[in-house]
C-alpha positions as CSV (number, residue, x, y, z in Angstrom):
1,M,22.1,18.8,-11.1
2,T,20.2,17.8,-14.3
3,L,18.1,14.8,-15.4
4,Q,20.8,14.1,-17.9
5,Q,23.4,13.8,-15.3
6,L,21.2,11.4,-13.3
7,K,20.7,9.3,-16.5
8,Y,24.5,9.3,-16.9
9,I,25.0,7.9,-13.3
10,I,22.4,5.2,-13.9
11,M,24.1,4.1,-17.2
12,V,27.6,4.1,-15.7
13,A,26.5,2.0,-12.7
14,A,24.8,-0.5,-15.1
15,K,27.9,-0.8,-17.4
16,G,30.6,-0.7,-14.8
17,T,33.0,1.4,-16.9
18,I,32.8,5.0,-18.2
19,S,33.9,3.9,-21.7
20,E,31.1,1.4,-22.2
21,A,28.5,3.9,-20.8
22,A,29.8,6.6,-23.1
23,R,29.4,4.3,-26.1
24,E,25.9,3.4,-25.0
25,L,25.0,7.1,-24.5
26,Y,26.7,8.2,-27.8
27,I,28.8,10.8,-26.1
28,A,32.6,11.3,-25.7
29,Q,34.2,9.6,-22.8
30,P,35.8,12.9,-21.5
31,S,32.4,14.6,-21.6
32,L,30.8,11.8,-19.5
33,T,33.7,11.9,-17.0
34,A,33.4,15.6,-16.7
35,A,29.6,15.5,-16.2
36,I,30.0,13.0,-13.4
37,R,32.8,14.9,-11.7
38,D,30.8,18.1,-11.9
39,L,27.8,16.4,-10.2
40,E,30.1,14.9,-7.5
41,T,31.6,18.4,-6.9
42,E,28.2,20.1,-6.8
43,L,26.8,17.6,-4.3
44,G,30.0,17.2,-2.3
45,I,30.0,13.4,-2.5
46,T,31.9,10.6,-4.3
47,I,29.5,8.6,-6.4
48,F,32.0,6.3,-8.0
49,N,35.3,4.9,-6.9
50,R,37.8,4.6,-9.8
51,T,39.6,1.3,-10.2
52,N,41.9,-0.3,-12.8
53,K,39.0,-2.3,-14.1
54,G,36.4,0.5,-14.2
55,V,34.3,2.2,-11.6
56,V,32.3,0.9,-8.6
57,L,29.7,2.7,-6.6
58,S,30.8,4.1,-3.3
59,S,28.5,3.7,-0.3
60,E,27.2,7.2,-0.9
61,G,26.8,6.4,-4.5
62,E,24.7,3.3,-3.8
63,E,22.2,5.5,-1.9
64,F,22.4,8.3,-4.5
65,L,21.7,5.8,-7.3
66,G,18.4,4.8,-5.6
67,Y,17.2,8.3,-5.5
68,A,18.4,9.0,-9.1
69,R,16.3,6.0,-10.3
70,Q,13.2,7.3,-8.5
71,V,13.6,10.8,-10.0
72,I,14.1,9.4,-13.6
73,E,11.1,7.0,-13.2
74,Q,8.9,9.9,-12.1
75,A,10.2,12.1,-15.0
76,N,9.5,9.3,-17.5
77,L,5.9,9.1,-16.2
78,I,5.4,12.8,-16.7
79,E,6.7,12.6,-20.2
80,E,4.5,9.7,-21.0
81,K,1.4,11.4,-19.6
82,Y,1.9,14.9,-20.9
83,A,4.3,14.8,-23.8
84,G,3.0,11.7,-25.5
85,K,6.3,9.9,-25.2
86,A,6.2,6.1,-25.7
87,P,6.4,4.2,-22.4
88,G,9.9,2.9,-21.7
89,K,10.9,-0.4,-20.1
90,K,9.2,-0.7,-16.7
91,Q,11.4,-1.3,-13.7
92,F,10.6,-2.6,-10.3
93,C,12.3,-4.6,-7.5
94,I,11.3,-6.1,-4.2
95,S,13.2,-8.1,-1.6
96,T,11.6,-10.7,0.6
97,Q,12.0,-13.6,2.9
98,H,10.9,-16.9,1.5
99,Y,7.1,-16.4,1.3
100,S,5.0,-18.0,-1.4
101,F,2.3,-15.2,-1.1
102,A,5.0,-12.6,-1.9
103,V,5.9,-14.5,-5.1
104,E,2.2,-15.0,-6.0
105,A,1.7,-11.2,-5.6
106,F,4.7,-10.6,-7.8
107,V,3.3,-12.9,-10.5
108,D,-0.1,-11.1,-10.3
109,L,1.6,-7.8,-10.8
110,L,3.5,-8.9,-13.8
111,R,0.5,-10.6,-15.4
112,E,-1.7,-7.5,-15.1
113,Y,0.8,-4.7,-15.6
114,G,4.0,-6.1,-17.1
115,G,3.2,-5.3,-20.7
116,D,5.5,-5.9,-23.6
117,E,8.7,-4.7,-21.9
118,Y,9.8,-4.8,-18.3
119,D,12.7,-5.3,-15.9
120,F,11.1,-6.6,-12.7
121,R,13.1,-8.3,-10.0
122,I,12.3,-10.3,-6.9
123,R,15.1,-11.1,-4.4
124,E,14.4,-13.9,-1.9
125,T,17.3,-13.1,0.3
126,Q,18.7,-12.8,3.9
127,T,16.9,-10.7,6.5
128,Y,19.5,-8.0,6.9
129,E,19.9,-7.7,3.1
130,I,16.2,-7.0,2.8
131,I,16.6,-4.1,5.1
132,E,19.7,-2.9,3.3
133,D,18.1,-3.2,-0.1
134,V,15.2,-0.9,0.9
135,A,17.5,1.5,2.8
136,K,19.7,1.9,-0.3
137,L,16.7,2.0,-2.6
138,R,17.8,-1.1,-4.5
139,S,14.3,-2.4,-3.7
140,E,11.1,-0.4,-3.2
141,I,9.5,-2.9,-0.9
142,G,10.8,-5.5,1.6
143,V,8.8,-8.3,3.1
144,L,9.8,-9.8,6.5
145,Y,8.4,-10.7,9.9
146,L,8.6,-9.5,13.5
147,N,7.9,-11.5,16.7
148,P,8.6,-11.1,20.4
149,F,12.1,-12.4,20.1
150,N,13.5,-10.3,17.3
151,E,11.2,-7.2,17.4
152,T,13.3,-4.9,19.5
153,I,16.4,-5.5,17.4
154,L,14.7,-5.4,14.0
155,R,12.6,-2.4,14.8
156,K,15.8,-0.6,15.9
157,T,17.6,-1.6,12.7
158,I,14.6,-0.6,10.6
159,R,14.4,2.9,12.3
160,A,18.2,3.4,12.0
161,N,17.9,3.0,8.3
162,D,15.0,5.5,8.1
163,L,12.5,2.8,7.2
164,R,9.0,1.9,8.3
165,F,7.3,-1.4,9.0
166,H,3.7,-2.0,7.9
167,S,1.9,-4.9,9.4
168,L,0.0,-7.3,7.1
169,F,-1.2,-10.2,9.2
170,I,-0.4,-12.3,12.3
171,A,0.6,-15.9,11.5
172,K,0.6,-18.8,14.0
173,P,3.7,-21.0,13.9
174,H,3.6,-24.1,11.7
175,V,6.1,-26.5,10.3
176,F,6.6,-27.5,6.7
177,V,7.1,-31.2,6.2
178,C,7.0,-33.7,3.3
179,A,3.5,-35.1,2.7
180,S,5.0,-38.6,3.5
181,N,6.5,-37.6,6.8
182,P,4.8,-39.4,9.8
183,L,4.0,-35.9,11.2
184,A,2.1,-34.7,8.1
185,G,-1.2,-36.2,9.2
186,R,-1.2,-34.8,12.7
187,P,-3.6,-32.0,13.7
188,T,-0.7,-30.3,15.6
189,V,2.9,-31.2,16.5
190,T,5.1,-30.3,19.5
191,L,8.8,-29.5,19.7
192,D,9.3,-33.0,21.2
193,D,7.7,-34.5,18.1
194,L,10.2,-32.7,15.9
195,E,13.3,-33.8,17.9
196,P,14.2,-36.9,15.7
197,Y,14.1,-35.0,12.4
198,P,16.6,-32.6,10.8
199,R,15.8,-28.9,11.2
200,L,16.2,-26.8,8.0
201,S,16.7,-23.0,8.0
202,Y,17.9,-20.3,5.7
203,E,21.4,-19.2,6.4
204,Q,22.0,-15.4,7.0
205,G,25.5,-14.9,5.9
206,E,27.7,-12.4,7.9
207,H,24.6,-11.2,9.8
208,N,24.0,-14.7,11.2
209,S,22.5,-13.4,14.4
210,F,19.5,-15.3,15.9
211,Y,17.7,-12.0,15.7
212,F,17.9,-12.0,11.9
213,S,16.9,-15.7,11.5
214,E,14.0,-16.3,9.2
215,E,12.6,-19.0,11.5
216,I,11.3,-18.5,15.0
217,L,12.7,-20.5,17.9
218,S,16.1,-20.5,16.2
219,T,17.9,-20.4,19.6
220,L,16.6,-23.9,20.6
221,E,19.2,-26.6,20.5
222,C,18.8,-29.1,17.7
223,R,20.8,-32.3,17.1
224,K,20.4,-32.2,13.3
225,E,20.8,-28.8,11.7
226,I,20.9,-27.9,8.0
227,Q,21.2,-24.4,6.6
228,V,20.4,-23.6,3.0
229,C,20.3,-20.6,0.7
230,D,17.2,-21.1,-1.4
231,R,13.7,-22.4,-1.2
232,A,14.1,-25.1,-3.8
233,T,17.0,-26.7,-1.9
234,L,15.1,-26.5,1.3
235,F,12.0,-28.2,-0.1
236,N,14.1,-30.9,-1.8
237,L,15.8,-31.6,1.6
238,L,12.4,-31.7,3.4
239,I,11.4,-34.4,1.0
240,G,14.7,-36.3,0.7
241,L,15.6,-36.3,4.4
242,D,12.2,-36.0,6.1
243,G,13.2,-32.7,7.5
244,Y,11.2,-29.8,8.7
245,T,11.3,-26.0,8.9
246,I,9.4,-23.7,11.2
247,C,7.4,-21.2,9.3
248,S,4.2,-19.1,8.9
249,G,2.2,-22.0,7.4
250,V,1.3,-20.1,4.3
251,I,2.1,-22.2,1.3
252,S,1.0,-22.3,-2.4
253,E,0.4,-25.7,-3.9
254,A,0.4,-24.1,-7.3
255,L,3.9,-22.8,-6.8
256,N,5.4,-25.5,-4.6
257,G,3.5,-28.6,-5.5
258,P,1.5,-31.1,-3.3
259,N,4.5,-32.7,-1.6
260,I,4.9,-30.1,1.1
261,V,2.3,-29.6,3.8
262,A,1.9,-27.2,6.7
263,V,1.2,-28.6,10.2
264,P,0.4,-26.3,13.2
265,L,3.2,-26.1,15.8
266,S,2.0,-26.2,19.4
267,V,4.0,-23.2,20.9
268,E,3.2,-19.9,22.4
269,D,4.6,-17.6,19.7
270,Y,3.5,-15.8,16.5
271,M,4.9,-14.1,13.4
272,E,3.8,-10.6,12.5
273,I,4.4,-10.5,8.8
274,G,4.6,-7.1,7.0
275,Y,6.5,-5.0,4.6
276,I,9.0,-2.2,4.9
277,T,9.3,1.1,2.9
278,H,11.7,4.0,2.9
279,N,10.4,7.1,4.9
280,K,11.8,9.5,2.3
281,I,10.4,7.8,-0.7
282,V,6.7,7.5,-1.6
283,P,6.1,4.1,-3.3
284,G,5.9,4.5,-7.0
285,R,3.1,3.1,-9.2
286,F,4.4,-0.5,-9.2
287,G,5.2,-0.3,-5.5
288,R,1.6,0.7,-4.7
289,L,0.2,-2.0,-7.1
290,Y,2.4,-4.6,-5.5
291,I,1.2,-3.8,-2.0
292,E,-2.3,-4.1,-3.2
293,A,-1.5,-7.5,-4.8
294,L,0.2,-8.6,-1.6
295,K,-2.9,-7.8,0.4
296,R,-5.1,-9.8,-2.0
297,R,-2.8,-12.8,-1.5
298,L,-2.9,-12.8,2.3
299,P,-4.3,-15.9,4.0
300,S,-8.0,-15.5,5.0
301,G,-9.2,-15.8,8.6
């Protein structure tokens, strides 16, 4: 196995066809095909499944691609440091539940270390996909929460994927409501207070188990239930329908504006918010810097 073969795998995965990857790499298509097959034979795995429209990564290939990217990133850093090679385009990806502090930390990272060229990605996505992204090395860091209801299942899933959960802080339950909502001025609200209003939550796709819900108390019955896929839609519905969502209470007015406020929810529960990493991969430079930025953005007190 060579660094060149790893670069070939990364390019083919990006282009989706061997012919396009060969043109980009300035090599003959048969040579590229042979190099990939040699690597698959050497490792005893199928990296790409061939189709009429091109190639797609196999499940083994998705995992291998994550390791290949890590190796190439480290090799590039060595060349930059010791061989005087000009820095290439910086790449980094995280997956997270819908937390403003995670976005603010991402912004901080880009402002300080992005430079002239970069390919940074942040995926605000479903809980199971966060775990899967880090397990398959599509993302270096995943940000999510545990609490007494989901902890057993999520920790089991995290361990099964050879990941580790790192705690950041404990959040007491709050609700986000529109600033004009009658509940917005209350020092606290109860579940009974919320009963007349629509409850908003993030849908979880095919893994729509209560254990993977982004909101605590998801098993409680609710007469008015709305599920959404993204933060902007959820906030628009909070404003337009006087809805609410149960959350950590951490919000950024700079990112989300002054129309959404957090009100403490009077229940005996908590959210332990943290991040997950892969046990077999040490976070790279940007992974470490993002974790530092994340910690600086945590709520005080």
